[in-house]
N, C-alpha and C positions, 0 to 999 in steps of 0.2 A: 260812595257816590260823591259826587255835591248837588245837594239841593238848598234851592231858595224856598224859603216860608214866609209867605205875606201875612204881612197880621198878628198881633202880638197879644192875642186874648188869651184865655186859657187853654182855647184848642191849640192854636199857633204858638202857644210856649210848650205845651205838653208834647206838639208833634216835632220840634227842635229837639228838645230834653231826651222823647226815647230815640229821635236818630240819630243824635250823639251817641248815645249808649251804645246802640248798634256800629256805630264808628263810624257815617258818614260827615264829612264835612258839607256845616250846616249853614247860610247867612238867614239871617231873620229879620227882616224889613218892617218896622211901626213906623204909621207918617206921625207919633207923636210920642210921648215918654211914656216908658214902661212902668207903673201901669197907666194908660191911656184912659184920663177920667171920661171921655166921653162915649168910649165904648161899653159893652154889657158887660163886661168883664171888670172895669174900673172901679166900680164902687168899692164898699168898707167888706160887706159879708151877703152870703150865699144860703141859701137853704141846702142842705143833703138829706134825703128819709128814704125810707125803704119804697112807703106806698107807692103805688102805682095802682089806677082803675084794672079792674079783673083781665085777664086777657091781653091787654095793653102788649107785651111782651118787654116792658124796661123794667117793669118791677123783678125779673130773673137778671137782665144785665148789670141791674144795679148793684148785685155781689161783685162781679169785675170791676166796677165803677172802684169799688171800698177797695178792691184788692192792688189796684192801680195808684190810689193815694197814698197806703201804706210802701209801695214801694218807694212812692215820691218821698214820703215823710223821711225813708231811712236814707236817702240820700241827701236829703238836706239836713239832715242833723236833728230834726224838728216839727213835731207838727202843726199844721194852721187849722186845727180845726177843736171847734170846741165842741162836743159831742155831750151836749144839753137835754139830746131825747127831743121828738118832736108831737103834736099834738094839732087832734083836726076838730072842727065843731057842726054837726048837723042840724039845721033849722028846718027843712022840711022833707020828706021822705023823697028818696032818690036823688037827691042832691048830690055832688060831688064829692062832698068828705061822706058820705055814704059807700059810694065808688072806692073809695081809698079805702074804707074797713074793707070791702070784699076784697080789693087788693092785696090787702093783710091776710086773709085769713087763705086766700088761696097760695101766697108764697109760705104760710108757717110761722110770720116774725112776731115776735111775742107784742103783745098789746094789752089795754086794759082797759075795757068799758068803763065810762063814768055815767051817771042822771046826770040831770041838770043840777040839784041843790048838792051832790055830792062833789060834781064838778067846779061850781062857784066857792063852795068850801074851800078846796083847795088853793085856787086860780081867782082871788077877789077882783081880778076887772072883769069879768065874767059877770052879765045879769041872768040870772037862772029861770026867768018866767021867758026867755026869747029863742030857749032851741031844746030840742029832744034830748041830744044825747052828745057827750067827746070822748073823744077816745086819746090813750097815752101812749105812747112806744119809746122803749130807750136808746132806738136803732135811730138816730137821726141826730141832727145839730146843725149848726152853722160852721161854715166856709171863709176864711176872711182874706178873703180876696188880693185887696193889695199886701198884705204882706206874704202869700204866696208870691205872686208876681216879682215883688223886687225879691224875692231867696231862691225863683228859680232864675231871671236873669244874673246876679250873683254864683250860683252853682253854672252856668252854660257861658258864662266869659271866662269862669275857671277850667274851665274844659275846654277851650278854643272856638267857640260859638262865635259868629264875627255878630254882634249886634247893630244893626243898623236903625238909632232911634230917629228920629226927626226928621225921617225917610220916605217920602209917600211915592206910591209904583202907581204911573199913571197909567200905564198901558202893559200888557203881556200877549206875548207871541207863545200861543199855546204850540204848537205844531213845531218850532225854532228851542222853546224851553228858554227863553229872554223875558228878561223884564225891563223897562223904561221907568226909569224914576222921572219925577217931576222937572229935573235940576236937566236932564237930560241922559245922565249915564245910564247905561246900556250895559247889563249883566249877563252872561249864559248859564245855563248850569244843565246837570243828566235830569234833574226834574224840579217843576215846581210847583209847592202846597198853596193854595190859598186859603188862606182860614179869616177873611176880611168881614167878615158878621155881616153889620149891615152898611156897608160900603162895596160889599161883591159885588153889585150890580155895576158900579161905576166903572167896573174893570168887565165886566161880562155880561154886557144891557139886557141880552136874549134871555138871562135867566129870572125878569123882573116876574113873568107871568106866571114863575112857579115859589118861588121867593120875593115872598109880598116886606116890604117894609116900615116899619112900624113905631112911631114913636109915644113911646110911655115916659110915668113918673112914679117917683116912691115922696113919701114925706117921712121925715124922722120928726120926732114929736118927744113934747119934755111930760113925761104923764105926773098928774096931781102929786104930792107929797107921802099924802097915806098910802099911795099904791106903787111908789116906786121899788120897795121891797120886793113885793110880789112879781113885778118885771123882773124883775132883776136877777131870779129867781127861775121864772117860768122857761116852759121849755120854747124851740119853734114852733111856730105857728103855719102851719100846712094850708088853710084851706078855712073858712068862717062858715062856710053851711053858706044854703039859699042860690044865688042868682051872681054873689058879690065875688066869686073866685078871688078871693084875700087870702096875702098873708102877712105875718108879720115874723120880722125875726128882733128878740131881744136886746138888747145891749150886747156886746160882743166884741171884744179883738179890737177897741177904739172906735167899732159904729153905735150911734146910740139906737132908739125904738124906731124901727123902721115899719112904718104900712106899706104895701103894694096890692096892686087889685089888677086881673086882667079886663075889668069894664073899663079904667080909664086905660085908654089910647086911640090913635087915631093914625092913620095912611100916613106914610112919609118918607116919598121914595128918595128923598138925599137927607140923609145920615147927618149932613154938617150943617139945615138949616131947622127953625123953629126948636133951637135946644133949649134956648129960655121960660126958666117956670114963669108960668102967668101969678098975676095978684091972684089970692085966693085959690089956688090950683091944690096948693098942700091942705087946706080945709076943706075942698071937696072931696080929695082923697080919704080925709080922718074920717067923714060923716059917711063914709059907705059901709063903717064900718058898726056902726050902729043901728039895730042890733048885730051881734050878740054883747059888743064892750058894751058898759056902761058908764056914764058921767063923761061920754068923749066930749063936750062941750068944756070940759075942766082941763084937755090936754093941750098945750101949746105947738105949735108946727114952728121946727126952729131951722130947719131947711126942708128944700124940694126942689131934687133932683132928678135933670130927664133923662131917657136910655132910649137906644136904639136896637131893637131886634130887630131879625129876620125870621118871617113866621113861612111853613110851608103850610098846606091846605089843612093834611090831617094830622096836623102837628108833629111829624117825625124826622128826623135828621135826614139830611139830602149829600150827596155826592154824586160826583159829576167829573168823568173823565176827559178829558180833549187832548190828542195829542202828549206830551209831555207833561201834563197841568192837569192835579188834581183839586177839583174845587171841592171844599168841606164845609160846612153848614151846620156845624150841632147846635143848634140856639132852639126856637121854637118855644121859648121862653124857659126852655127845661132843662138845656144843655149845661149848666155852669157845673152841675154835680159829676156829671160825666166826662170832667174834659179830660183828664188823666188817663181814662182807660180809651177816649176818641186817638188821645197821643200814641198810645202804645198799636193800636191796631193799621190806624192810618201810616204808620213807620212798620208793622207788618205788612202792609201791602206795599209798600215800597220795596221791601226784598223779593216777594214770594210772587208780586204782578198779581195777586186772585182779588181783581174787583170784584164777582160777584159775593165771593165770601166778607168783603167790608161793607159792601153797600147793603146785603141782608144783616149784617149786625147794625150799621148805623140806624134801619130801618125798623129794628126788634122783627126782626123776621126769622130768628134762629141760627 
């Protein structure tokens, strides 16, 4: 079949990859470059880890994600995963970090719980007087997003996938399987897969009630010299406890020390607007991490990048079937790690037509 994929973030790239492997003729549209720095998949690195809250369903699905990444690494001839493990820090009873620990126990995944003094001795950037415990697991790390995008684009070009970069899709006729580009070109296909991230509601405005677009930001930091080695050897940090909803990725794959927090976001219906970092925004993000990090006033903000995401109310992934079109939103702030698996599942749906199975998997309902 002739398949059009709209949007070349990780879900779109993976869908095009998986469809090409199944013998389909694929056209992949991307409004910017691959990778697009404005998109959720365009930054340097993202976290992959086993831990999910107990009963979420995604803790079981992550095994398939790891298998899909391994298939991709084999195709690319190189792995772009820095498997440095992960850590979470609990500051209050019942906080999200503790829920992640219960998820690890539920899945039977390896982990070690460390008391405050033991954790601070091992990770010198922690303040032992500010948290209850930390836990570490070897099964996590940093995915190098830009390297993945470059490598996938090169692989697909070699396989005959038509990459239409810097070509924005302005309109989709779902019933006809037709896309209309901003410059007026009309291209028809047997199926259209839309993986447009925070731009999806420009193509399907009625989805705005279910897919809420948010503008977030991350801060890149230079740690003090005496803590640089500790950060260089650190695992990714999934959560720093309390209500911060904060994650940290140490320097890896060309990306520096990155801090991000779920507290730092605002609704932003137009993903092209409000994308310039404001003065002091990086410092605001940095300061959300004290506690449990110590001496944060000694960390220098080197860059602040904005991001655009769509979130569902329950933070589960979203798919909708309409005519010859399938809309896929594998985000809600935690979708990158599932990207390769999402692509394989969508390609399977194109072949077997079982939307119910795809929807159940995307929502981690079995």
